[in-house]
N, C-alpha and C positions, 0 to 999 in steps of 0.2 A: 383656526383663526384665519380667516379667507386673505389671501394673497393680495396685499396693498403693493409690494413688489413682487411679480410672480415667481413662482418655484424654479428652480435650476431648469427643468426641461419639460416643455408642455406636450404631453403624448396626444396625438390625435387619433391614433389608429382605432377605430370604433368597435372592432374586433377583439380587441385585447380584453382580458380579464380585469375587472375592476382591482384596485388598491384596497387591500383591508389590513387593518392592525393585527398582522399576523407575523408577529416577531417586530425586530429581527433577532432581540435576545434569546426569545424561547418560542421557537415558530410552530405553534400547537394551534389547531383550527378549531377553536372555542365554538364558533358559530356552528360547525359541522356537529359537534358534540351535542349541543343544545338541540340542533334540528332533527337528531336520530331517533326513529321511532322507537328503538330499545331502551330510550331514557338515559339517564346519568348513572345508574347502577343500582343495587340493592343490598340489605343487610339480611342477617339471618331473622328468621321470624321470633327467635328468641330475644331479640335485642328490642323489638318493636316497643314503642311508647317510652324508650329511655329518654331522660333528658339532657338536652346539651344546652349549656348558656350560650347565648350569642351577645356580646357586649358592644352596643353600638347600633343605632337604628338608621344609619344611613344607607345608601342604596347597596352597598357590599353586605352590610348586615342581614338586610330584609330580604336580598336574595340568597343568602347563604341561608337563612331561616326558611323561606320559602322551599327550598330544594331539599334541606333536611326533612322537613315535615312531609313532603311528598313521599320520601323513602320510608316513612313510618317512625321516625324518630320525634321527639317533643322538644322543639326549641323554647328556650327561654329568653325572651330580646330584654335586655337593658338598655335604656336610654335617657341620658341625662337631659337632654333638652326636649327636642321633638322630632319624630320620624320624618328621615330626608336627609339628615346631617347638613352637607352643603348643597343640596338640592333643595334651596330654599326659598318659596315664594310666598310674598307679602303683598297685603293691601296698603292703602293709604288712609290713615287718620284724617277726618275732615273732608273726606271726599266720597260721594255716592258711586255707586256704579262697580263694575267688575274689572277696574283697571288693578294691573299687579306688578310687581318688580321681582327680578331674579336676582336676588341677593349673592347667590353662589353661580354655580354653572347655568348657562344661558344659551349654551349654542354647540352642537354635536356634530361631528362631521359623520356622512354615510360611511366611511371606513369602519365606524365602529359598530361591526355588524353582530356583536355578541349582546351589546347594549340595544339594537335595534330589535332582536329577537323579544326583549322583554316591552319595548314600547309596542311592538305589535300585539304581544300577548293580552295586554291591558287594554287594548284598543284606542290608544291616543295617537292623535294625528301630529304630524310636524308641517313646518312651513319654513320657507327660505329666511335667513337671519340677514338683517342689513348691515352687513361688515362694510369697511370702506372698498369703495369700488366695485362692489358685488353688482351682480344684474338686479338683486333686491333694493338696492341703494339708489335712489335717484339722482343723488350728486354728493361729492366729498371735497371738504375743504381741508388741503394740508396747509399749516401755517406755522411756518420756522422761521426764528429770529427777526420776528415782527413783519414777515411778508406772506401773504396769503395767496394759495393757488386754487382755483375752483376748477375741478375735473367730474366727469362723468365716466370717463374711462382712463386708464393709464397714459392714453396718447395725448390727453388734454393736459398733461403735467409738462414741467419744462424738461429738456433733453436729457439734465442731469439725474434725472429720475429714472429715466430709461437707461441710462449709464450705469446707475447703481445696479438696477434689476438684471441686466448685464453681467456685472461684476459679480454677485451672488451666485448667478447661474453658473459661470465659469468657475468660482470658488468652490462650489459643491462637488462640479464634475472632477475638478482637478484634485481635489484633496478628500473625496469622500467617495468615489466610483457611482455617482447618483444615478445615471442610466442603468448601470449593470443591476445596482440594487433594486431600484424600480422594476426592471423586468423580472428579476427573480422574485420578489414578492408579488408581482402579479400572476405569475405562474405556479406559485408556492413552491419553488423549487428549494427545498430544505437544505440540501447539500452546498448549493451555490450562496444560499444567504448566510449561511454559518461560516462558509470559507471566507467570504467578503468581511462579514463581521467581526469576525475572530481577529483578524489582520487589523482591522480599524481600531479595536478595543485596546489591543496591545500596544498600537502605535499613539493612541489619542487619549486614552484613560486622565494622562496628567495635564491635558490641553484645556484650556478655559475658550468659550464661545470667541472672546475678543482675541484670543492668541491665533487661533484658527484663522480669523480674518487677516490677521496682521501677516501670517505666513502665506498669504495667498498674493501673488503677483496682481491679480485682477483688484485687490484692494488696498495697493500701496498708497493709494491717495487718502490722506486723513479726512478730508472733504467727504468722501463718499463713505467712509466708515462712519462718521458724524451722522450724515443724512439717513443712512442704513440704520442707524441707531435710535433715531428719533421716529422714523416711518414703519422700518422693520419689513419683514415677508408676510406679517400677521395683521392681528387688529390694532396695532399701535406700534410704539417705539419698543424695541426690544432690547435696547441699550442696559435695562434692568436685568437683563439674562447675561449680560457680557462675562460676568465673573464666574457664571456656572459652566458646568463640564460642555464640551461640545457633544458628547456622546447625546445628551439630554435633546439636544436640537436637532441631532441626525434623525434619532428616533421619531420626532414630530415630524419632519420635512419627507422623511422616506415613507411613513405610512399615510401621507396627505392628513394628517390630524389637523392640519391649519387650513383645509381648504373645504369650499362648499356647505358651509355651516348651515344647521337648520335647527329651529327653535321648536319646543314642544308648545302647541296650541295649549292656552290655558294655565301654562306653567310647569316647570321640570318635577315640582314637588308631587305633582298628581302620580309619576310613577312609582315611587315607593309607598305612597299611600294606597295606591290602587292593589298593589301586589299585597299588602299588609290585609286588606279586606277580601282579596279574590279567593274563591273556592274552586280549587284544581278539580278539574274532571277524572284525571287519572292519579290516584292516591292510593297508598298502601296503609292498611291497619286503620287508620282514621274513617269516620263514616263521611261519605259524600255530603258536602255543605259545611265541611270544616275549613277553616280558615286560620290564619295566624291571629287575627284579632279575635276569634271566639276561643282560640286555644289561651289566650290572656285576658279574658273578660273584657275586651274593647281597649285595654291600656297596655304598653309595655311597662315592665319594672323600672324603678327609678335609676338615678345614677350609681355606678358601681364605686365604691370607697376604698375597697381593701381587696386583694387577690393573693392567696396563698396555696402552696401545695401541702396537702397534709396524706396523713396515712394509707397506704394503697395506691398512692401515685396519683391521688385524685385534686380537682382543683376547686377551691371552697372560695365562694364569691359573697362578699360582704356588701349590701347596698345601704343607701343613704338614710333609709328607716331603720337600720340595724338588722334586717334580716339576713339570714346567713344560710347559704346553701350549698351542697357541694354535689361536684358533677365529675363522671368520667372525661368527658371532653368539653372544651370551650373554645369559641372563635372571637376573638379580639379584633374589631374592625376599626377602633380610634385611631386619631394622630397617635403615633407612637409615642411622642413626647409625655402624653399623658401617663404612660407608665412610669416616667420617671420623676413626675410631681404629683399631679392631682389624685392619683390611685396609689394607695400604699401596699406596695408590692414585695413579695418574698423574692430575693435574690434567686432562690432555685428554680423559679420558674421558667429562665432561659439559660442556654449556655453563655458564659461571659463575654464570648465574642459576637453574640448576637445583642447583648446588652450594648457592647461598645458600637456596633452599628447603629442601634436606635440612638446613643447620645451624640453621635456624629451627623445624624440626619439633619440635613438643612431645610428649613422652611422658607418659602416666600411669603411676605406681607403682601396684602392687597386690600383695597377700599373702593366702593361705589356709593354714589349719591343719586338718586332718583327723584324726580318731581312730575307730579300729575298736571297736565294742561288741559285746557278747553277744548283744544281741535289741534290737529296737525298744521297750524300755521305756516311752518317752514316749507311747505308745499306752494304757498303764495308767490307768484313771480314778482321780481323786483321791477318796477316799472321802467327803470332806467336801463337796467343790464338785460333783463329777459330771464335772469337765472333764478334758482330758489331761493327764497329768503333767506334760508338757514340751510346747513348741510351737516352730514355726519363728519365729524371734525378730529382731525389727529393734530396736535400742537406740542409745541415745547412748553407751554405755559402751564398753570398749576391743574388744568381740567386733563390733559393729556388726551384722553379719548372720550367722546361724546357722542351717543348714539340716539337716533330718533326712532320711536316706535309707536306704530298706529295700526288701527284696524279698519281703517278707512276717512275719508274726507269729512264726514258729519259726525264722528264721533270724539269722545275724550280720548287724549293720547298721552304718552308716558316719555321723558326725556331722562336717559342716564348723562346727568350733567357731567359728570367724570367717574373714569374708570382707571386706578393708578395700581402700580405696584412698587414693591420695595421700599427705597427711599422716598418716591414719590408718595407713597401711602403713608408714610411716617410723618410726613411733613404736616399732615392734617389731623393725626391721630388725636390731638387733646381737644379739638374743636367739636363743639356740638352741632347737631344737623343743621339748624339754622344758620351757625356761624359757617359752617361748609359751604352751604348754599350761596351765601354773601362772596365768598371767596369764588365760587366758580362763576357766578353771573358776573362778577368783575371781570375775570379772564375773558369771559366768553363775549363780554361787552367790546373788548378792545378788538375783538376780531370780527364783531358784527355790530358797529357803532349806531347803525340805525334799525336795530330790531330791539323790541321791547320784550324780551322773554318775560320779565316779572309779571306784566299785564295779563299774560296767559296761564298763570300758575293758579290751580284751584283747589289745592289741599298741601298738607305740611310735606316737607321732605323725608324720605326714608333712607338710611345708610348704614352701611356696615364696614367695619375695620376686622378682619379675619384673624388678624394678629392678636386682637384685644378680646376676642371671643374665648371665654375660659375653658370651653371643651373643644378648643381646634389649635389656639395659639398660632395660628398662621393659615394661609391659604392652602399651600400644598408642598411637598417634597421638591426640592431642585438640587440634585447630586454638583457638589464642588469636585473639581478635578482630583482624582485620587479615591473618590468616592465608590467605584465600580464593584469591589469587593465586599463593601458594606452592602449595597444594594443586593448584589448576589445573595448573601446570607438571609436577607430577609426575604426575598422571593422564594427561595428554593425551601423556607422551613417547614413549608407543608410536606416534605419527604421525611417523615421523622423516623422512619427505619433506621436513619443514618445517624439519628441523635442518640445519647445516652438514655437508657430506659427511663432514668429519673428525670428526664427534660422533655418528656412526651406528653400530649395530652391537650396543650393548648396550641391553637393554630392562629396565625397571625394573617390578617387580609385587609383590604382596604386600597385605595389608588396609590398611598405612599409605600405601601408593599410592592406595588408593581412597577414595571419598568416605565410605566408612561404616567407618571403621578400627575394630578389635575385635569385625566381625562376619563370620564365616567367608565369607559372602556376597560380601563386599569382595575376599577372598583369591580367590575363585572368579573373580571378574569381572576384575579386573585379571591373572589368568593367561591366561583367554581372550583379553585384550587384546594380550598379550605374544606368545601364539601367532599371532595374527593378523598382528601386526609381523614377527615371525619368516618366516613364510609369505610375506608381502609382500616382505621383502628378498631371498629365495631365488628371485625371480621367479614365486611362486606366486599363486593366486587362490581366491577363493570360488566357489560355484556362483551364476549368476545368479539362483537362485530361492532363495539363502539368503544374504542380504550379511551381512559381518561387520561388527564395529564401526568399522573403519577405514572400510568401504565407503560407511557414511551419516554419517561423522563431521560432515561440513559442514553436515548437516540438523539435527543435534541436537547441537552441541558446547557444552560449558559456556559459561555467561557468560563473557565477557572484561571485566573491569573495566579502565578506563584506570589506566596507571601515572604518569602526568604530573600 
């Protein structure tokens, strides 16, 4: 989420290594693991062709299946909806052409280096995403309390916005050792990362984002906190995150997950779809030309309706057709709440403290609304002011965030009329797409009274409310204060030698199992953890020159807080 109010400290040393999503909870170099010529590991030849269930065909599931296939196992992918999960790219009914809308993930930071490995692998291109005040955005309008400010850079905004930027910088430096952690992450200084982070986890696990701001002398002004909540340091107001754990926010700012975003040209769903069809050049057991698609006859199996343990500590899967299959190992990559409601589960699948962690998982609501338009009319200049007719817009009105997406001046374009979170998303949950559009056009009409947006619309709106999607029930996990211990249980679940023998065999993955939920990098990292876990269960091992996340776990394990 590109900085609207800049991050704490802007580092200008061109020789400094780049920031990556290397920790801080589990500082393991997933990007190096993927790039190593020795590969991710191998299993005994006697196990080749063994089936492994992969439940969920989102990015995490497809990556886990792809890598397990390369090792010589036979992944059996189950998907209730469509390949991609929250990488969902849709077109517009009633509108010709190649216009698309990103209903889920639409922008990715360069610090997502494990994700970038797969983007490069399948030959996709990225381009700068037009976040507020980013170089890719011609102009931004910040509209608060009925007053609008037009800006091409932050220097064009009133002084109070720069004061808020400085307050956020001071708050992070004072309360979270920002510069020190930034340096340690750049240098991949594992001992220093662990030293700083362990102290912060112990001190801040019980603290909300808002409480962290209030404890800072820099944010003693309620006005500053209110502006920060509406405009934030990201792509819109972060006041919806104020009740969440400050640790969630620190993970984002430390790793620059909110900076320099890029979008995938042609749509993010292409990534899992291309991996599904990809024929690896290095593959064990299976003949060259094998793909996930070919192993499945072109389509994954349907929704899973039941999961149980059966004799021999096997995992038995029943799907929506009534088909029953039993596996020695399974990887579950869906939202964890599905295990509590949509899927009939045997209590014996997980230890009781893992069930508790899933039940305590807190998901964020999120909604989007897109419309196709005839051209990027917002680039027309206002005859009176000389400004852009319309701008990327942040507001406290119903729309909250409006994004303008185009491929050139003479082509049809797309407006994300509204991108909202939590209570702002719930406000329009009962409305139909056209009702939502009317509400959003009214809000934008109050900001741009002389702009007739409706006259440019060339097709029907498309919308999503992730909290109302039956196989998701929310956009992504966001831990509340006191949830660190729960998150640690879920993330470390792939280390199954530490579990009772009758609780092994099913592995959790997906971004909500990661420390960075809502970021595709977390989906990739936990998929690779699960791949290591399955490989280990089948008697396999990594090459000594390329140890996997489980091989070095004890050296870099997440902080373990006491429970007594």
